[in-house]
Each structure stands twice: as structure tokens, then as C-alpha cells.
C-alpha distance (Angstrom), angle and dihedral (degrees) to the residues before:
residue distance angle dihedral
M1 . . .
Y2 3.78 . .
V3 3.77 134.5 .
V4 3.79 102.3 -117.5
E5 3.84 99.5 174.5
I6 3.73 137.4 11.4
K7 3.90 113.0 -157.0
A8 3.82 100.3 -164.3
T9 3.77 95.8 -179.3
T10 3.81 91.2 59.9
N11 3.78 98.1 29.8
E12 3.80 89.6 -121.6
V13 3.79 127.0 147.0
V14 3.79 119.1 -162.3
L15 3.79 118.5 -152.4
G16 3.74 126.5 -162.4
E17 3.76 149.5 162.7
N18 3.84 126.8 -82.0
D19 3.88 93.1 -90.1
R20 3.73 88.9 64.2
V21 3.86 95.1 60.7
F22 3.85 90.2 77.0
A23 3.77 122.2 92.5
K24 3.79 126.5 -158.0
G25 3.84 92.2 -155.3
L26 3.74 151.2 -17.2
I27 3.72 143.5 -141.1
A28 3.80 115.2 -121.5
E29 3.82 122.9 -155.6
D30 3.81 132.3 -167.8
T31 3.78 89.4 33.2
N32 3.77 117.9 -169.1
W33 3.76 119.8 -163.3
I34 3.83 121.3 -155.5
A35 3.72 101.9 172.8
F36 3.79 98.2 47.1
E37 3.78 140.2 6.3
D38 3.86 101.9 -107.9
L39 3.79 134.6 -2.5
K40 3.73 101.2 -111.2
E41 3.82 102.6 172.7
P42 3.85 138.7 11.2
L43 3.78 112.8 -68.1
H44 3.83 131.2 -169.2
I45 3.75 109.3 -128.1
M46 3.80 143.0 150.2
A47 3.83 113.5 -104.3
K48 3.81 130.7 -162.3
I49 3.73 121.3 -158.5
R50 3.77 101.5 175.8
H51 3.77 131.9 35.9
A52 3.83 95.9 -123.9
K53 3.74 94.0 38.9
S54 3.78 126.2 95.2
T55 3.78 123.0 -112.5
E56 3.81 116.1 -93.3
S57 3.78 131.9 -151.8
A58 3.81 112.4 -103.6
M59 3.76 147.2 153.3
I60 3.81 120.6 -123.5
V61 3.84 116.9 -153.5
P62 3.73 122.7 -171.7
M63 3.81 119.1 -119.6
D64 3.87 103.5 169.6
E65 3.80 137.6 -35.5
T66 3.73 94.3 -64.8
H67 3.83 105.9 24.7
C68 3.79 134.6 64.5
R69 3.79 135.4 175.4
V70 3.77 117.7 -125.4
L71 3.82 117.6 -156.2
F72 3.77 115.9 -168.3
E73 3.79 123.6 -147.0
E74 3.82 89.4 -139.4
P75 3.85 124.3 25.4
Q76 3.84 113.5 -95.2
R77 3.79 125.5 -138.6
A78 3.82 120.4 -119.5
V79 3.84 102.1 -4.7
T80 3.73 96.9 -172.8
P81 3.83 128.0 -161.1
G82 3.82 113.7 -120.5
Q83 3.81 95.6 32.8
A84 3.81 123.1 108.0
V85 3.82 125.4 -102.4
V86 3.82 117.1 -160.4
F87 3.85 123.8 -160.5
Y88 3.81 123.5 -144.9
K89 3.84 133.0 -169.6
D90 3.81 107.2 -165.9
D91 3.84 102.6 -41.1
L92 3.71 96.1 -29.1
V93 3.78 127.9 100.9
I94 3.80 106.3 -128.7
G95 3.85 98.8 174.4
G96 3.76 149.5 -52.0
G97 3.63 147.4 -157.8
T98 3.92 145.7 -172.6
I99 3.79 119.6 -76.1
K100 3.82 103.9 -111.6
Q101 3.80 98.8 174.7
S102 3.74 138.2 -8.9
S103 3.75 125.4 -154.0
S104 3.82 82.4 -96.7
F105 3.82 133.7 4.5
R106 3.81 110.0 -131.6
F107 3.78 144.2 164.1
L108 3.80 135.5 177.8
I109 3.75 121.8 -102.3
K110 3.76 111.4 -160.5
S111 3.80 116.4 -133.3
S112 3.88 89.2 -122.5
T113 3.74 92.8 59.6
S114 3.75 116.1 107.9
L115 3.79 123.4 -123.6
S116 3.83 88.8 -118.4
Q117 3.86 91.5 53.0
I118 3.78 90.2 47.9
F119 3.83 94.3 50.9
S120 3.77 92.4 45.2
R121 3.80 89.8 51.6
L122 3.84 91.5 48.2
L123 3.79 93.8 48.2
R124 3.83 90.9 52.5
M125 3.89 89.6 50.5
I126 3.77 92.6 46.7
N127 3.82 91.9 50.9
T128 3.75 88.5 49.8
L129 3.76 93.2 49.3
R130 3.81 92.3 50.1
S131 3.79 87.5 67.8
V132 3.81 93.8 52.2
K133 3.74 123.1 82.5
I134 3.86 105.2 -125.2
L135 3.76 121.1 -141.5
V136 3.77 105.5 -134.2
S137 3.86 97.1 -157.0
R138 3.75 113.3 112.6
I139 3.82 127.7 -150.5
């Protein structure tokens, strides 16, 4: 079982199967552009969401001055809010940002984990999320 969504405002935790740990996209905040001043129109790029992960084909779409939507060609596993996303065009870094929201927030719960450990972990996460302003837009 996996946690596929945490609804902090209602104290709800949504569990799901392995196929629900994949996200088709994300919203990046605090974007920083190196190759140009601002993202003005959609752009096909390669995106990297984890240091040890390969770059993946994606489209970035501007939302406002500090946010963009990232739509992956193929669903990505465990797109996690708070982590960095880096954008590449060919071999050049063109920018990046912080993952604000994925199409679902998920993490793995090992079958050997006790219920009390799961609930303790979830409560810590919910308390952390309460202090974060959640962007309501969905991908």
C-alpha cells in the first residue's frame, strides 16, 4: 500500500495501489531561469526530479512569474513536493524550481511497517503540511 494523497485540511490520508504512485506532472514554484528572463510560452524540455534519476521528456508551461506546470511524456514515480526539478535543453541547464505539487503526493509503506509507525509518520507529515500554503490547482 502507498499513501497517494494527504488532505491536510480534512486530516484525511488516501491509500492506493502501486499504479497510483506515478504522477503525470507537477507544479514548480520559485522558478529560476538561466537561459532566458521569463518563461513566456510552453517549451519542450528534459526534466530531472531526482539526482540519481535520468532526465525525462516534458513540456513546461508558464503559470505566473514564479510558477510553471510540468507535463511529463511518461508518468514519473514519486514526484515529491519540496524536492528540486531541473530543466534541460539539449545538454544545457535552462532553469529549475522547487516541486510545489504533483498530481498526487505519494510514498511507499513497506509491508513490515506496523500500523502505529504508519500513523506516527502520517501525523508528522500532516503537521508539516499544515504549515505549508497548498496550491489548489490540479494537473
